[in-house]
Backbone as a chain_set.jsonl record, in Angstrom:
{"seq": "MDEQLYLFKITLADIEPKIWRRFLVPPTISLDRLHEVIQIVMGWTDRHLYEFSIGNKKYTEYPESREDGLKSGKFRLGDLIKQKGYTFGYLYDFGDSWQHDLIFENDRYASPDPRHEVHCIDGARACPPEDVGGIMGYNEFCKILRNPDREDYESSWEWVSADYEIEKFDIYEINGALAKYLHWSRDRDLKWQG", "coords": {"N": [[113.091, 72.152, -80.136], [114.197, 69.391, -81.858], [113.126, 67.24, -83.07], [112.154, 65.187, -85.754], [109.227, 65.326, -87.626], [106.107, 63.735, -88.605], [104.478, 64.403, -91.613], [101.237, 64.901, -92.688], [98.523, 64.781, -95.012], [95.142, 65.338, -94.816], [91.999, 64.594, -96.135], [88.595, 65.232, -96.565], [86.492, 62.858, -97.771], [84.774, 62.599, -100.926], [83.621, 65.158, -101.241], [83.182, 68.168, -102.932], [84.023, 71.56, -103.574], [87.208, 70.407, -102.308], [87.69, 69.671, -98.82], [90.245, 70.02, -96.71], [93.303, 69.396, -94.793], [96.692, 70.016, -93.905], [99.022, 68.681, -91.75], [101.207, 68.297, -88.857], [102.581, 65.72, -86.842], [104.141, 63.948, -84.099], [105.941, 60.864, -84.651], [105.58, 59.212, -82.511], [103.045, 59.488, -81.515], [99.992, 58.226, -80.207], [97.212, 56.376, -81.601], [94.709, 57.104, -80.534], [95.205, 59.678, -79.649], [95.921, 60.82, -82.081], [93.443, 60.801, -83.299], [92.198, 62.81, -81.732], [93.739, 65.036, -82.466], [93.077, 65.176, -85.183], [90.368, 65.784, -84.922], [90.575, 68.418, -83.98], [92.086, 69.751, -86.03], [90.436, 69.433, -88.238], [88.043, 70.499, -87.373], [85.939, 69.246, -86.153], [83.788, 68.213, -83.385], [84.133, 66.104, -81.655], [82.009, 64.364, -80.875], [81.185, 61.881, -81.601], [81.694, 58.368, -82.45], [84.725, 56.854, -83.766], [86.982, 55.481, -86.259], [89.997, 54.089, -87.347], [91.282, 52.832, -90.362], [93.753, 50.833, -91.156], [95.747, 49.198, -93.266], [94.496, 45.986, -93.191], [93.256, 46.229, -90.791], [91.243, 47.491, -88.07], [91.069, 50.267, -85.934], [89.954, 51.585, -82.927], [88.27, 53.492, -80.345], [86.505, 52.004, -78.836], [86.835, 48.926, -79.154], [85.236, 46.691, -78.901], [82.887, 47.369, -80.088], [83.176, 47.162, -82.793], [83.667, 44.9, -85.434], [86.43, 42.807, -85.257], [87.939, 44.883, -84.118], [90.589, 46.936, -82.813], [92.102, 48.364, -79.903], [92.593, 51.725, -80.081], [94.22, 53.377, -78.486], [96.399, 51.888, -77.776], [98.308, 51.746, -79.712], [100.993, 53.108, -81.551], [101.473, 55.634, -83.982], [103.872, 55.702, -85.561], [104.698, 53.055, -85.416], [102.978, 51.745, -87.048], [102.729, 53.078, -89.486], [105.02, 53.642, -91.93], [105.992, 54.115, -94.474], [106.47, 56.615, -96.847], [103.898, 58.176, -98.722], [101.979, 56.337, -98.131], [98.575, 55.584, -97.716], [95.728, 55.834, -95.647], [92.593, 55.224, -93.888], [90.187, 57.207, -92.065], [87.366, 57.157, -90.239], [84.698, 59.062, -89.142], [81.959, 59.502, -87.012], [79.655, 57.276, -87.189], [77.041, 57.361, -88.058], [76.592, 59.682, -89.788], [78.76, 59.142, -91.333], [81.473, 60.211, -92.047], [83.999, 59.975, -94.074], [87.486, 60.081, -94.169], [90.515, 60.579, -95.918], [93.848, 59.884, -95.343], [97.1, 60.802, -96.171], [100.442, 59.924, -95.943], [102.916, 62.098, -96.123], [105.564, 62.952, -95.549], [108.401, 62.047, -93.615], [110.351, 63.4, -92.316], [110.018, 66.033, -91.408], [110.408, 69.322, -90.264], [109.033, 71.215, -87.665], [107.354, 74.335, -88.175], [106.995, 75.822, -85.948], [108.903, 75.525, -83.351], [108.177, 75.117, -80.699], [106.0, 73.507, -80.592], [104.958, 70.235, -81.175], [102.858, 69.323, -82.594], [101.129, 70.534, -85.262], [99.277, 72.547, -87.508], [99.641, 73.229, -90.917], [98.497, 74.035, -93.295], [95.478, 74.295, -95.287], [92.005, 74.027, -96.363], [88.762, 75.387, -96.513], [85.838, 75.117, -94.378], [84.946, 72.566, -92.051], [82.109, 70.37, -92.322], [79.102, 71.045, -90.401], [78.427, 69.324, -87.313], [76.264, 66.474, -87.298], [74.771, 67.05, -89.598], [73.81, 65.379, -91.493], [75.4, 63.756, -93.115], [77.047, 63.466, -96.355], [75.05, 64.027, -98.326], [73.199, 65.517, -96.805], [74.855, 67.654, -96.069], [75.464, 68.828, -98.564], [72.904, 69.752, -99.28], [72.477, 71.508, -97.158], [74.464, 73.442, -97.678], [73.429, 74.523, -100.046], [71.13, 75.749, -99.019], [72.249, 77.719, -97.284], [73.381, 79.392, -99.122], [71.312, 80.634, -100.345], [69.303, 83.071, -99.609], [66.578, 83.393, -100.037], [65.249, 81.088, -99.555], [62.881, 79.201, -97.672], [63.78, 77.827, -95.404], [66.111, 79.101, -94.72], [66.705, 80.994, -92.561], [66.24, 79.384, -90.245], [68.172, 77.438, -90.612], [70.546, 78.895, -90.311], [70.27, 79.619, -87.629], [70.434, 77.115, -86.465], [73.078, 76.293, -87.014], [74.761, 78.331, -86.139], [75.676, 81.754, -86.205], [78.307, 82.376, -86.905], [79.354, 80.522, -88.661], [81.071, 79.717, -91.608], [81.189, 78.56, -94.832], [83.494, 78.551, -96.442], [85.522, 79.064, -94.655], [88.743, 78.883, -93.25], [90.787, 78.891, -90.653], [93.859, 79.091, -89.764], [95.283, 80.056, -87.563], [93.468, 79.934, -85.455], [93.099, 77.156, -85.353], [95.73, 76.253, -84.742], [96.048, 77.501, -82.287], [94.126, 76.101, -80.781], [95.293, 73.568, -80.923], [97.656, 74.044, -79.468], [96.584, 74.5, -76.907], [95.469, 71.995, -76.507], [97.796, 70.363, -76.413], [98.927, 71.376, -74.106], [97.062, 70.674, -72.115], [96.71, 67.941, -72.316], [96.225, 64.659, -71.091], [97.755, 61.711, -69.638], [97.568, 58.515, -71.248], [96.886, 55.142, -72.268], [99.321, 54.747, -73.565], [102.143, 56.694, -72.971], [102.648, 60.17, -73.87], [105.154, 60.712, -75.142], [107.754, 58.509, -76.306]], "CA": [[112.796, 70.757, -80.4], [114.804, 68.987, -83.122], [112.486, 66.013, -83.526], [111.57, 65.176, -87.089], [107.808, 65.017, -87.49], [105.384, 63.18, -89.742], [103.591, 65.336, -92.314], [100.07, 64.243, -93.28], [97.422, 65.531, -95.605], [93.861, 64.674, -94.597], [90.961, 65.132, -97.012], [87.254, 64.684, -96.37], [86.189, 62.176, -99.025], [83.526, 62.75, -101.692], [83.064, 66.511, -101.183], [83.834, 69.126, -103.833], [85.478, 71.531, -103.544], [87.789, 69.616, -101.219], [87.947, 70.154, -97.462], [91.476, 69.313, -96.379], [94.294, 70.001, -93.919], [98.035, 69.441, -93.855], [99.409, 68.852, -90.353], [102.371, 67.578, -88.353], [102.494, 65.017, -85.557], [105.312, 63.1, -83.863], [105.661, 59.46, -84.944], [105.276, 58.514, -81.252], [101.66, 59.739, -81.117], [99.1, 57.064, -80.236], [96.083, 56.604, -82.504], [93.628, 57.837, -79.873], [95.588, 61.088, -79.681], [95.822, 61.253, -83.469], [92.016, 61.1, -83.468], [91.923, 64.118, -81.133], [94.372, 66.045, -83.323], [92.237, 65.283, -86.382], [89.164, 66.522, -84.528], [90.914, 69.836, -83.881], [92.488, 70.35, -87.31], [89.304, 69.444, -89.167], [86.966, 71.329, -86.847], [84.87, 68.442, -85.557], [83.63, 68.476, -81.957], [84.377, 64.856, -80.914], [80.746, 63.881, -80.291], [80.816, 60.587, -82.178], [82.72, 57.339, -82.517], [85.648, 56.943, -84.896], [87.706, 54.262, -86.582], [91.07, 54.138, -88.337], [91.479, 51.621, -91.159], [95.151, 50.791, -91.563], [95.872, 47.853, -93.808], [93.212, 45.278, -93.04], [92.872, 46.292, -89.379], [90.451, 48.622, -87.6], [91.492, 50.761, -84.621], [88.899, 52.44, -82.408], [88.257, 53.681, -78.899], [85.716, 50.913, -78.265], [86.991, 47.836, -80.117], [84.151, 45.712, -78.792], [81.759, 47.82, -80.906], [83.505, 46.949, -84.193], [84.189, 43.567, -85.715], [87.894, 42.758, -85.353], [88.513, 46.168, -83.733], [91.703, 46.997, -81.874], [92.048, 49.589, -79.09], [93.449, 52.728, -80.717], [95.16, 53.946, -77.534], [97.516, 50.981, -77.521], [99.167, 51.686, -80.901], [101.642, 54.346, -81.973], [101.439, 55.873, -85.416], [105.137, 55.331, -86.189], [104.826, 51.599, -85.474], [102.046, 51.241, -88.058], [102.909, 53.799, -90.755], [106.452, 53.887, -92.096], [106.355, 54.392, -95.864], [105.91, 57.826, -97.445], [102.919, 57.884, -99.762], [100.985, 55.4, -97.616], [97.264, 56.183, -97.481], [94.833, 55.046, -94.807], [91.307, 55.867, -93.671], [89.673, 57.621, -90.756], [85.916, 57.324, -90.308], [84.166, 59.755, -87.977], [80.499, 59.523, -86.923], [79.156, 56.121, -87.938], [75.744, 57.697, -88.647], [76.822, 60.544, -90.952], [79.817, 58.452, -92.095], [82.453, 61.121, -92.638], [85.223, 59.248, -94.421], [88.651, 60.919, -94.431], [91.691, 59.896, -96.444], [95.108, 60.452, -94.864], [98.286, 60.388, -96.903], [101.693, 60.179, -95.248], [103.686, 62.814, -97.128], [106.973, 63.159, -95.239], [108.763, 61.574, -92.277], [111.498, 64.19, -91.842], [109.565, 67.418, -91.487], [110.673, 70.122, -89.067], [107.904, 72.082, -87.365], [107.594, 75.77, -88.308], [106.956, 76.371, -84.593], [109.622, 74.507, -82.585], [107.582, 74.888, -79.379], [104.855, 72.588, -80.7], [105.194, 69.062, -81.997], [101.65, 69.118, -83.382], [100.961, 71.834, -85.911], [98.597, 72.581, -88.803], [100.41, 74.14, -91.766], [97.739, 74.496, -94.454], [94.164, 73.683, -95.401], [90.985, 74.749, -97.119], [87.339, 75.274, -96.243], [85.345, 74.689, -93.063], [84.375, 71.235, -91.93], [80.65, 70.422, -92.171], [78.616, 71.023, -89.017], [78.066, 68.001, -86.788], [74.879, 65.994, -87.41], [74.099, 67.678, -90.735], [73.203, 64.338, -92.311], [76.344, 63.182, -94.072], [77.361, 64.228, -97.569], [73.825, 64.548, -98.95], [72.69, 66.569, -95.93], [75.768, 68.792, -96.149], [75.249, 69.491, -99.858], [71.636, 70.48, -99.182], [72.726, 72.578, -96.202], [75.212, 74.492, -98.398], [72.474, 75.186, -100.956], [70.27, 76.601, -98.193], [72.999, 78.87, -96.793], [73.723, 80.271, -100.248], [70.082, 81.157, -100.94], [68.504, 83.719, -98.55], [65.151, 83.355, -100.361], [64.659, 79.805, -99.152], [62.072, 79.226, -96.453], [64.541, 77.276, -94.292], [67.383, 79.829, -94.609], [66.883, 81.531, -91.203], [66.34, 78.305, -89.261], [69.466, 76.777, -90.813], [71.559, 79.73, -89.682], [70.101, 79.497, -86.18], [70.884, 75.78, -86.079], [74.53, 76.133, -87.123], [75.328, 79.513, -85.496], [75.897, 82.842, -87.154], [79.699, 82.543, -87.317], [79.768, 79.465, -89.589], [81.334, 80.113, -92.986], [81.541, 77.371, -95.609], [84.857, 78.666, -96.98], [86.453, 79.501, -93.609], [89.849, 78.076, -92.736], [91.553, 79.793, -89.802], [95.014, 78.333, -89.283], [95.665, 80.557, -86.242], [92.512, 79.356, -84.507], [93.41, 75.727, -85.247], [96.983, 76.069, -84.015], [95.778, 77.881, -80.9], [93.441, 74.969, -80.15], [96.287, 72.499, -80.779], [98.547, 74.415, -78.359], [95.841, 74.221, -75.666], [95.369, 70.536, -76.387], [99.09, 69.852, -75.958], [99.13, 71.814, -72.721], [96.135, 70.038, -71.182], [96.587, 66.495, -72.541], [96.509, 63.775, -69.969], [98.335, 60.438, -70.06], [96.648, 57.46, -71.687], [97.516, 53.821, -72.234], [100.704, 54.995, -73.932], [102.553, 58.056, -72.669], [102.74, 61.034, -75.048], [106.449, 60.455, -75.783], [108.5, 57.278, -76.147]], "C": [[113.327, 70.397, -81.787], [114.162, 67.744, -83.707], [111.924, 66.186, -84.937], [110.14, 64.646, -86.973], [107.255, 64.38, -88.751], [104.469, 64.266, -90.307], [102.487, 64.536, -92.987], [99.188, 65.255, -93.984], [96.172, 64.696, -95.378], [92.816, 65.383, -95.447], [89.643, 64.448, -96.688], [86.788, 64.136, -97.707], [84.836, 62.597, -99.606], [82.856, 64.115, -101.554], [83.88, 67.397, -102.116], [83.244, 70.497, -103.593], [85.981, 70.883, -102.259], [87.9, 70.397, -99.909], [89.145, 69.347, -96.987], [92.344, 70.117, -95.417], [95.619, 69.28, -94.126], [98.551, 69.728, -92.45], [100.567, 67.941, -89.979], [102.05, 66.917, -87.022], [103.792, 64.239, -85.35], [104.973, 61.644, -84.196], [105.278, 58.668, -83.698], [103.826, 58.699, -80.806], [100.849, 58.448, -81.199], [97.891, 57.394, -81.115], [94.927, 57.324, -81.832], [93.944, 59.333, -79.819], [95.557, 61.636, -81.108], [94.365, 61.599, -83.795], [91.702, 62.498, -82.919], [92.548, 65.253, -81.938], [93.543, 66.252, -84.587], [90.965, 66.056, -86.066], [89.432, 68.024, -84.514], [91.236, 70.419, -85.256], [91.328, 70.411, -88.301], [88.169, 70.348, -88.683], [85.768, 70.54, -86.344], [84.824, 68.722, -84.049], [83.708, 67.213, -81.091], [83.132, 64.354, -80.185], [80.396, 62.456, -80.707], [81.992, 59.62, -82.165], [83.569, 57.508, -83.775], [86.311, 55.59, -85.113], [88.795, 54.59, -87.597], [91.094, 52.807, -89.061], [92.9, 51.676, -91.702], [95.439, 49.359, -91.988], [94.514, 47.18, -93.721], [92.734, 45.269, -91.591], [92.126, 47.578, -89.073], [90.877, 48.968, -86.174], [90.459, 51.774, -84.154], [89.0, 52.555, -80.889], [87.549, 52.526, -78.197], [85.77, 49.717, -79.202], [85.879, 46.798, -80.053], [82.946, 46.093, -79.651], [81.978, 47.574, -82.394], [84.065, 45.545, -84.373], [85.699, 43.656, -85.929], [88.556, 44.082, -84.995], [89.635, 46.024, -82.724], [91.648, 48.33, -81.139], [93.077, 50.598, -79.595], [94.504, 53.291, -79.775], [96.373, 53.084, -77.252], [98.512, 50.909, -78.69], [99.704, 53.066, -81.244], [101.657, 54.426, -83.494], [102.699, 55.367, -86.112], [105.39, 53.838, -86.255], [103.974, 50.998, -86.586], [102.29, 51.831, -89.446], [104.382, 54.162, -90.887], [106.825, 54.367, -93.491], [105.672, 55.658, -96.379], [105.004, 57.44, -98.601], [101.821, 56.935, -99.315], [99.686, 56.154, -97.319], [96.439, 55.246, -96.61], [93.584, 55.866, -94.499], [91.017, 56.195, -92.219], [88.187, 57.892, -90.957], [85.452, 57.978, -89.01], [82.654, 59.813, -88.095], [79.914, 58.413, -87.801], [77.776, 56.356, -88.529], [75.9, 58.537, -89.909], [77.923, 60.003, -91.85], [80.759, 59.399, -92.82], [83.762, 60.364, -92.843], [86.324, 60.244, -94.778], [89.761, 60.039, -94.988], [92.93, 60.627, -95.939], [96.243, 59.909, -95.717], [99.518, 60.854, -96.142], [102.653, 60.789, -96.264], [105.185, 62.902, -96.831], [107.25, 62.671, -93.825], [109.936, 62.341, -91.684], [111.164, 65.681, -91.884], [109.853, 68.136, -90.173], [109.518, 71.102, -88.868], [108.271, 73.552, -87.592], [107.551, 76.487, -86.956], [107.615, 75.351, -83.669], [109.079, 74.255, -81.179], [106.495, 73.826, -79.406], [105.153, 71.449, -81.66], [103.97, 68.682, -82.828], [101.282, 70.485, -83.956], [100.209, 71.663, -87.231], [99.342, 73.591, -89.672], [99.649, 74.639, -92.989], [96.372, 73.803, -94.454], [93.218, 74.521, -96.216], [89.598, 74.375, -96.633], [87.009, 74.76, -94.846], [84.8, 73.269, -93.143], [82.846, 71.357, -91.853], [80.252, 70.485, -90.699], [78.296, 69.586, -88.591], [76.576, 67.736, -87.051], [74.086, 66.656, -88.531], [73.474, 66.641, -91.672], [74.115, 63.755, -93.372], [76.508, 64.058, -95.302], [76.109, 64.817, -98.205], [73.235, 65.689, -98.119], [73.543, 67.825, -95.991], [75.578, 69.551, -97.464], [73.96, 70.312, -99.857], [71.78, 71.69, -98.258], [73.46, 73.744, -96.876], [74.307, 75.247, -99.368], [71.581, 76.157, -100.188], [71.018, 77.867, -97.779], [73.363, 79.86, -97.897], [72.49, 80.929, -100.873], [69.179, 81.76, -99.859], [67.001, 83.698, -98.812], [64.481, 82.049, -99.936], [63.941, 79.941, -97.818], [62.866, 78.773, -95.227], [65.895, 77.969, -94.065], [67.636, 80.293, -93.169], [67.062, 80.418, -90.171], [67.657, 77.541, -89.406], [70.594, 77.576, -90.176], [71.467, 79.662, -88.167], [70.654, 78.166, -85.683], [72.412, 75.709, -86.036], [75.307, 77.216, -86.379], [75.782, 80.509, -86.56], [77.347, 82.967, -87.624], [80.206, 81.446, -88.258], [79.946, 80.035, -90.988], [81.842, 78.896, -93.737], [83.002, 77.4, -96.055], [85.906, 78.988, -95.922], [87.496, 78.434, -93.285], [90.745, 79.024, -91.966], [92.693, 79.024, -89.14], [95.441, 78.782, -87.888], [94.745, 80.003, -85.165], [92.819, 77.876, -84.278], [94.677, 75.514, -84.428], [96.871, 76.526, -82.563], [95.105, 76.754, -80.149], [94.397, 73.793, -79.961], [97.241, 72.789, -79.622], [97.864, 74.158, -77.019], [95.745, 72.724, -75.421], [96.673, 69.946, -75.847], [99.327, 70.192, -74.493], [98.282, 71.003, -71.739], [95.996, 68.532, -71.357], [96.956, 65.701, -71.303], [97.1, 62.468, -70.504], [97.232, 59.442, -70.378], [97.339, 56.108, -71.512], [99.002, 53.939, -72.571], [101.02, 56.448, -73.601], [102.722, 58.834, -73.961], [104.026, 60.768, -75.822], [106.992, 59.098, -75.375], [108.141, 56.457, -75.014]], "O": [[112.951, 71.024, -82.777], [114.611, 67.245, -84.739], [111.304, 67.2, -85.259], [109.888, 63.644, -86.305], [107.85, 64.471, -89.824], [103.775, 64.958, -89.562], [102.754, 63.613, -93.757], [99.119, 66.423, -93.603], [96.135, 63.509, -95.699], [92.753, 66.612, -95.478], [89.586, 63.226, -96.553], [86.7, 64.882, -98.682], [83.893, 62.905, -98.877], [81.643, 64.222, -101.732], [85.111, 67.379, -102.091], [82.029, 70.594, -103.418], [85.269, 70.821, -101.257], [88.165, 71.6, -99.893], [89.067, 68.124, -96.873], [92.167, 71.322, -95.24], [95.66, 68.1, -94.473], [98.527, 70.873, -92.0], [100.871, 66.966, -90.665], [101.343, 67.479, -86.185], [104.472, 63.906, -86.32], [103.824, 61.234, -84.037], [104.716, 57.577, -83.804], [103.421, 58.112, -79.803], [100.999, 57.672, -82.143], [97.589, 58.565, -81.343], [94.222, 58.089, -82.491], [93.04, 60.161, -79.932], [95.204, 62.796, -81.316], [94.096, 62.579, -84.488], [91.015, 63.28, -83.576], [91.946, 66.318, -82.076], [93.333, 67.389, -85.011], [90.534, 66.894, -86.859], [88.608, 68.809, -84.983], [90.712, 71.475, -85.612], [91.248, 71.335, -89.11], [87.422, 70.897, -89.492], [84.696, 71.107, -86.131], [85.708, 69.384, -83.506], [83.377, 67.262, -79.907], [83.2, 63.967, -79.018], [79.418, 61.888, -80.22], [83.131, 60.004, -81.903], [83.188, 58.206, -84.715], [86.221, 54.686, -84.282], [88.548, 55.282, -88.584], [90.942, 51.759, -88.434], [93.208, 52.467, -92.593], [95.384, 48.431, -91.181], [93.503, 47.749, -94.133], [91.924, 44.43, -91.197], [92.335, 48.609, -89.712], [91.027, 48.091, -85.323], [90.122, 52.709, -84.881], [89.729, 51.802, -80.242], [87.941, 52.119, -77.104], [84.837, 49.509, -79.977], [85.61, 46.108, -81.036], [82.082, 45.257, -79.918], [81.054, 47.76, -83.186], [84.847, 45.068, -83.55], [86.176, 44.49, -86.698], [89.631, 44.385, -85.513], [89.635, 45.116, -81.893], [91.191, 49.325, -81.701], [94.282, 50.351, -79.542], [95.591, 53.651, -80.228], [97.289, 53.519, -76.553], [99.446, 50.107, -78.663], [98.974, 54.057, -81.23], [101.829, 53.425, -84.19], [102.614, 54.684, -87.132], [106.205, 53.386, -87.058], [104.219, 49.872, -87.019], [102.083, 51.162, -90.458], [104.927, 54.897, -90.063], [107.883, 54.972, -93.666], [104.446, 55.762, -96.352], [105.291, 56.512, -99.357], [100.837, 56.743, -100.03], [99.711, 57.239, -96.737], [96.445, 54.03, -96.801], [93.522, 57.056, -94.809], [91.521, 55.563, -91.291], [87.803, 58.753, -91.749], [85.773, 57.51, -87.918], [82.123, 60.136, -89.157], [79.708, 58.597, -89.0], [77.368, 55.617, -89.425], [75.408, 58.163, -90.973], [78.002, 60.378, -93.02], [80.837, 59.396, -94.049], [84.526, 60.145, -91.903], [86.116, 61.143, -95.593], [89.922, 58.892, -94.573], [93.046, 61.844, -96.089], [96.335, 58.705, -95.956], [99.626, 62.015, -95.749], [103.148, 60.098, -97.155], [105.995, 62.925, -97.758], [106.426, 62.86, -92.931], [110.457, 61.952, -90.639], [111.966, 66.487, -92.355], [109.57, 67.61, -89.097], [109.082, 71.747, -89.822], [109.374, 73.973, -87.244], [108.014, 77.622, -86.834], [106.957, 74.402, -83.241], [109.473, 73.285, -80.532], [106.111, 73.302, -78.36], [105.546, 71.668, -82.806], [104.056, 67.798, -83.681], [101.144, 71.464, -83.222], [100.484, 70.73, -87.985], [99.644, 74.693, -89.215], [100.101, 75.57, -93.656], [96.147, 72.847, -93.712], [93.576, 75.593, -96.703], [89.3, 73.209, -96.377], [87.805, 74.059, -94.221], [84.267, 72.841, -94.166], [82.343, 72.366, -91.359], [81.001, 70.021, -89.839], [77.94, 68.747, -89.418], [75.751, 68.65, -87.028], [72.869, 66.808, -88.428], [72.691, 66.998, -92.552], [73.646, 63.308, -94.419], [76.155, 65.238, -95.294], [76.106, 65.988, -98.586], [72.82, 66.709, -98.668], [73.016, 68.938, -95.967], [75.538, 70.781, -97.47], [73.929, 71.43, -100.371], [71.261, 72.767, -98.551], [73.107, 74.904, -96.662], [74.407, 76.467, -99.495], [71.311, 77.262, -100.658], [70.485, 78.969, -97.907], [73.622, 81.032, -97.626], [72.615, 81.698, -101.827], [68.377, 81.046, -99.257], [66.221, 83.961, -97.898], [63.255, 81.945, -99.966], [64.355, 80.708, -96.949], [62.648, 79.283, -94.128], [66.725, 77.473, -93.303], [68.697, 80.002, -92.616], [67.944, 80.503, -89.316], [68.195, 77.049, -88.414], [71.497, 77.001, -89.568], [72.494, 79.65, -87.489], [71.266, 78.096, -84.616], [72.975, 75.122, -85.112], [76.461, 76.979, -86.023], [76.208, 80.14, -87.654], [77.598, 83.604, -88.647], [81.384, 81.449, -88.616], [79.079, 80.748, -91.493], [82.817, 78.27, -93.323], [83.671, 76.367, -96.041], [87.076, 79.17, -96.262], [87.18, 77.262, -93.079], [91.399, 79.878, -92.565], [92.515, 78.392, -88.098], [95.918, 77.962, -87.103], [95.202, 79.642, -84.08], [92.802, 77.402, -83.142], [94.695, 74.684, -83.519], [97.549, 75.975, -81.695], [95.462, 76.47, -79.006], [94.323, 73.094, -78.95], [97.598, 71.879, -78.875], [98.496, 73.653, -76.092], [95.914, 72.244, -74.3], [96.654, 69.125, -74.929], [99.866, 69.383, -73.737], [98.745, 70.681, -70.645], [95.239, 67.899, -70.621], [97.885, 66.044, -70.573], [96.96, 62.158, -71.688], [96.123, 59.518, -69.851], [98.258, 55.964, -70.706], [99.84, 53.302, -71.932], [100.235, 57.34, -73.924], [102.916, 58.246, -75.025], [103.987, 60.615, -77.043], [106.739, 58.602, -74.277], [108.729, 55.395, -74.811]]}, "num_chains": 1, "name": "protein.A"}
C-alpha cells in the first residue's frame, strides 16, 4: 500500500503525566470510524457517547442528542482537516468527560506496516478505567492502587481487574486490535475507502 496517511497525536487532557498515542489513519476515514480507532488506540471500551469538536461544529453518532450536532458517519476526516498543526477535540463519556486533544502532525506519512492503513506508532501510559469518575476519580484511583495499606486497595483491584497497570502501554496489543478491527469492519454511511 503506497497511500500516504495522516499522522495524529492524541493526548488525554488535564492528566499528568500525560497519557497519549501517536497513530496513523487514511484521510478517507469517516469520523465514526475515527472514533472507533481512538477507542482502540487509547484503550477505551466504547461504552459511552462521544463528540468531535472541529472548528465551531460538533460531530457525533447521535446528533439529535447534541445542540447543533452533525452525524459523524457522514463526514470524512480529510474533508475537514487539511492543515498540519491543526488541533481539534474529542470528548468521550459525557458523564466522566474525558477530553482529548488531537493534533494533525503530518499528511504524508508512510505506514511502518504496509498491510495496515491504521497503525499506532507510539504512546505512553494506560488509559483510565471506564466509569472511574473523570479526572478527580482517576487521580484518587491511582493513589489507591499505589498504596496497599489503604482500606479500599483490594476492592479497587477487584473492580478494575488484576492486569491493569497505570504505566502500561502495549503497542503490539493495540496494533493487533487495530488489525482485527480492519478485518471485521462493516460498511457505514460512507464506505471505508473513497
